LUMDRENBA-715457 format. One record per residue (C-alpha): residue in one letter; x, y, z; residue number from 1. Coordinates in steps of 0.001 Angstrom, whole numbers. Example, Ala and Ser with C-alpha at 12.3 -4.5 7.8 and 13.67 -1.06 7.14 Angstrom:
! residues 2
('A'; (12300; -4500; 7800); 1),
('S'; (13670; -1060; 7140); 2),
***
This chain:
! residues 216
('M'; (-55096; 39303; 26954); 1),
('S'; (-52517; 41761; 28235); 2),
('F'; (-49285; 40469; 29730); 3),
('Q'; (-46596; 42798; 31025); 4),
('V'; (-43730; 40298; 30611); 5),
('I'; (-43427; 37855; 27702); 6),
('L'; (-40926; 34979; 27816); 7),
('F'; (-39935; 33539; 24450); 8),
('D'; (-38312; 30219; 23722); 9),
('L'; (-35662; 30577; 20993); 10),
('D'; (-35412; 27451; 18802); 11),
('G'; (-38653; 26728; 16982); 12),
('T'; (-40305; 29872; 18320); 13),
('L'; (-38220; 32869; 17234); 14),
('T'; (-35958; 31101; 14752); 15),
('D'; (-35986; 27929; 12662); 16),
('P'; (-32712; 26206; 13632); 17),
('K'; (-33327; 22869; 11928); 18),
('A'; (-30306; 22752; 9606); 19),
('G'; (-27774; 23900; 12178); 20),
('I'; (-28950; 21741; 15068); 21),
('T'; (-29466; 18545; 13090); 22),
('K'; (-26101; 18867; 11329); 23),
('S'; (-24410; 19476; 14685); 24),
('V'; (-26054; 16331; 16108); 25),
('Q'; (-25086; 14383; 12988); 26),
('Y'; (-21467; 15511; 13453); 27),
('A'; (-21471; 14461; 17133); 28),
('L'; (-23000; 11050; 16435); 29),
('A'; (-20348; 10341; 13802); 30),
('K'; (-17737; 10559; 16588); 31),
('Y'; (-19393; 7407; 18001); 32),
('N'; (-19498; 5704; 14594); 33),
('I'; (-23238; 6346; 14369); 34),
('Q'; (-24032; 7452; 10824); 35),
('E'; (-27366; 9234; 10475); 36),
('P'; (-27811; 10508; 6905); 37),
('D'; (-31449; 11524; 7402); 38),
('L'; (-31444; 14910; 9167); 39),
('D'; (-35218; 14729; 9642); 40),
('K'; (-34663; 11885; 12117); 41),
('L'; (-32720; 14330; 14283); 42),
('I'; (-35514; 16914; 14535); 43),
('P'; (-36496; 15650; 18047); 44),
('F'; (-33209; 17144; 19271); 45),
('I'; (-34599; 20631; 18671); 46),
('G'; (-35791; 22042; 21984); 47),
('P'; (-35053; 19566; 24810); 48),
('P'; (-31720; 19467; 26685); 49),
('L'; (-29120; 17836; 24412); 50),
('T'; (-27551; 15601; 27051); 51),
('E'; (-30891; 13928; 27661); 52),
('S'; (-31678; 13602; 23946); 53),
('F'; (-28408; 11789; 23186); 54),
('Q'; (-29265; 9296; 25949); 55),
('V'; (-32925; 8864; 25020); 56),
('F'; (-32631; 8659; 21226); 57),
('Y'; (-29229; 6986; 20800); 58),
('S'; (-28738; 5215; 24142); 59),
('L'; (-25478; 6975; 24961); 60),
('S'; (-24310; 6732; 28553); 61),
('Q'; (-24431; 9879; 30702); 62),
('E'; (-20668; 10276; 30264); 63),
('D'; (-20789; 9800; 26488); 64),
('A'; (-23791; 12096; 26192); 65),
('V'; (-21895; 14886; 27946); 66),
('A'; (-18940; 14308; 25592); 67),
('A'; (-21311; 14270; 22608); 68),
('V'; (-22534; 17739; 23567); 69),
('G'; (-18915; 18860; 23379); 70),
('Y'; (-18605; 17428; 19857); 71),
('Y'; (-21947; 19029; 18949); 72),
('R'; (-20579; 22413; 19989); 73),
('E'; (-17484; 21962; 17805); 74),
('Y'; (-19696; 22087; 14709); 75),
('F'; (-22340; 24391; 16169); 76),
('T'; (-20017; 27227; 17199); 77),
('R'; (-18175; 27107; 13892); 78),
('T'; (-21059; 26702; 11449); 79),
('G'; (-24340; 25381; 12846); 80),
('M'; (-25215; 28469; 14841); 81),
('Y'; (-25703; 30423; 11637); 82),
('E'; (-27539; 27691; 9692); 83),
('N'; (-30677; 29241; 11070); 84),
('A'; (-33423; 31673; 10015); 85),
('V'; (-35804; 34033; 11797); 86),
('Y'; (-39435; 33055; 11232); 87),
('P'; (-41177; 35593; 8967); 88),
('G'; (-43071; 38157; 11012); 89),
('I'; (-41129; 37675; 14249); 90),
('A'; (-39020; 40845; 13989); 91),
('S'; (-42070; 43045; 13382); 92),
('L'; (-43955; 41332; 16233); 93),
('L'; (-41098; 41970; 18660); 94),
('S'; (-40867; 45558; 17488); 95),
('E'; (-44573; 46166; 18096); 96),
('L'; (-44468; 44533; 21531); 97),
('K'; (-41461; 46635; 22490); 98),
('K'; (-43209; 49810; 21335); 99),
('A'; (-46192; 48806; 23483); 100),
('G'; (-43910; 48784; 26532); 101),
('K'; (-43782; 45020; 27037); 102),
('Q'; (-40793; 43467; 28801); 103),
('L'; (-39416; 40742; 26506); 104),
('I'; (-37145; 37960; 27755); 105),
('V'; (-35642; 34939; 26000); 106),
('A'; (-35948; 31768; 28119); 107),
('T'; (-34193; 28884; 26363); 108),
('S'; (-32447; 25604; 27106); 109),
('K'; (-29716; 26640; 24654); 110),
('P'; (-26600; 28001; 26409); 111),
('T'; (-26943; 31718; 27106); 112),
('V'; (-23695; 32577; 25320); 113),
('F'; (-24843; 30956; 22044); 114),
('S'; (-28332; 32412; 22350); 115),
('V'; (-26946; 35936; 22641); 116),
('Q'; (-24706; 35394; 19599); 117),
('I'; (-27616; 34105; 17519); 118),
('L'; (-29916; 36965; 18522); 119),
('E'; (-27124; 39428; 17797); 120),
('H'; (-26436; 37847; 14393); 121),
('F'; (-30089; 38210; 13380); 122),
('A'; (-30447; 41720; 14885); 123),
('L'; (-33038; 40559; 17431); 124),
('L'; (-31028; 41202; 20590); 125),
('P'; (-32094; 44875; 21037); 126),
('F'; (-35714; 43785; 21480); 127),
('F'; (-34943; 41804; 24642); 128),
('D'; (-34446; 43027; 28197); 129),
('S'; (-32545; 39853; 29051); 130),
('V'; (-31540; 36458; 27677); 131),
('V'; (-31614; 33490; 30057); 132),
('G'; (-30380; 30118; 28891); 133),
('S'; (-28481; 27137; 30223); 134),
('N'; (-24902; 27185; 31447); 135),
('L'; (-22041; 25680; 29447); 136),
('D'; (-21234; 23339; 32343); 137),
('G'; (-24552; 21536; 31823); 138),
('T'; (-26449; 23176; 34664); 139),
('R'; (-29770; 25043; 34420); 140),
('I'; (-30867; 23073; 31349); 141),
('H'; (-34525; 22434; 32229); 142),
('K'; (-37128; 25021; 31293); 143),
('A'; (-38544; 25109; 34831); 144),
('E'; (-35058; 26014; 36159); 145),
('I'; (-34631; 28688; 33512); 146),
('I'; (-38023; 30221; 34273); 147),
('D'; (-37206; 30050; 37989); 148),
('Y'; (-34125; 32185; 37354); 149),
('V'; (-36130; 34649; 35253); 150),
('L'; (-38708; 34995; 38032); 151),
('S'; (-35987; 35595; 40620); 152),
('E'; (-34994; 38634; 38557); 153),
('L'; (-38600; 39905; 38464); 154),
('P'; (-39624; 39987; 42140); 155),
('A'; (-41980; 42943; 41661); 156),
('V'; (-43979; 41408; 38811); 157),
('D'; (-47154; 39450; 39579); 158),
('R'; (-47097; 36017; 37911); 159),
('E'; (-50493; 36603; 36338); 160),
('N'; (-48801; 39292; 34239); 161),
('I'; (-46209; 36884; 32773); 162),
('V'; (-46628; 34443; 29857); 163),
('M'; (-44295; 31825; 28321); 164),
('V'; (-44310; 31308; 24525); 165),
('G'; (-42782; 28121; 23101); 166),
('D'; (-43096; 25272; 20618); 167),
('R'; (-42437; 22201; 22797); 168),
('K'; (-44101; 20592; 25814); 169),
('H'; (-41078; 21548; 27935); 170),
('D'; (-42020; 25231; 27544); 171),
('I'; (-45607; 24614; 28607); 172),
('I'; (-44729; 22307; 31514); 173),
('G'; (-42062; 24749; 32708); 174),
('A'; (-44608; 27572; 32733); 175),
('Q'; (-47205; 25449; 34533); 176),
('H'; (-44617; 24513; 37179); 177),
('H'; (-44471; 28181; 38140); 178),
('G'; (-48159; 28987; 37712); 179),
('L'; (-47646; 30992; 34524); 180),
('A'; (-49887; 31221; 31479); 181),
('S'; (-48457; 29685; 28314); 182),
('V'; (-48787; 29932; 24543); 183),
('A'; (-47901; 26907; 22404); 184),
('V'; (-46979; 27701; 18800); 185),
('R'; (-47713; 25051; 16200); 186),
('Y'; (-45342; 26418; 13548); 187),
('G'; (-42297; 25100; 15457); 188),
('Y'; (-41171; 21540; 16224); 189),
('G'; (-43636; 20244; 18779); 190),
('A'; (-46072; 17680; 17372); 191),
('A'; (-49750; 18645; 17589); 192),
('E'; (-50432; 15766; 19983); 193),
('E'; (-47492; 16735; 22213); 194),
('L'; (-48715; 20308; 22522); 195),
('E'; (-52365; 19419; 23088); 196),
('Q'; (-51457; 16916; 25817); 197),
('A'; (-49380; 19590; 27573); 198),
('K'; (-52559; 21709; 27850); 199),
('P'; (-51210; 25221; 27156); 200),
('T'; (-53344; 28232; 28060); 201),
('Y'; (-53386; 29262; 24390); 202),
('L'; (-52544; 27451; 21147); 203),
('V'; (-51720; 29297; 17917); 204),
('N'; (-50957; 28061; 14403); 205),
('S'; (-48836; 30884; 13022); 206),
('V'; (-46751; 33958; 13825); 207),
('A'; (-49714; 36048; 12614); 208),
('E'; (-52002; 34370; 15172); 209),
('L'; (-49373; 34810; 17868); 210),
('S'; (-49133; 38488; 17016); 211),
('C'; (-52903; 38950; 17283); 212),
('L'; (-52979; 37119; 20599); 213),
('L'; (-50104; 38985; 22257); 214),
('Q'; (-51333; 42386; 21071); 215),
('S'; (-55011; 41872; 21923); 216),
***
């Protein structure tokens, strides 16, 4: 396959953010007297919009969920952002794709400002033509909205030349909403059943498989 433009999710696709995100959620929940010592129970927060996750998993009201995101960011901006690691092989993959003339874009539900800081911290930012995330005011949080914005910036590119790479169903559904091909990666945080039910165009198990696919 040969795509001209490749959209990458950030969390669970380019980097493993488990420690930082789950500790930030743990910190926010404690503000509501909810003690969650098991960080593994907070893994479902990786990927989807945070406001929705606080409501779905801990039954917070819309108002409290919005406030919880504020508490989350207190820890995240100070410490959690850097409790993160680039998946082995990602930097070399991005380098090869860039050399091949591909246009690389980050499309994430994480706020753009934090995404840029993380990519900068791990020296990945130079590989990307643009970084599109959510807004700090809670708007543009759904993957379909984020991809919509990306497409508005690429009016001359045929959609059959664009692919979305991500580890959760939200990435796949967002791509399908816009008629784009998608690659689901199994090394991230989406359960196998979740990804298979989303019916991605391609499914890979590792960064090595992703590299072979995107460079074939």
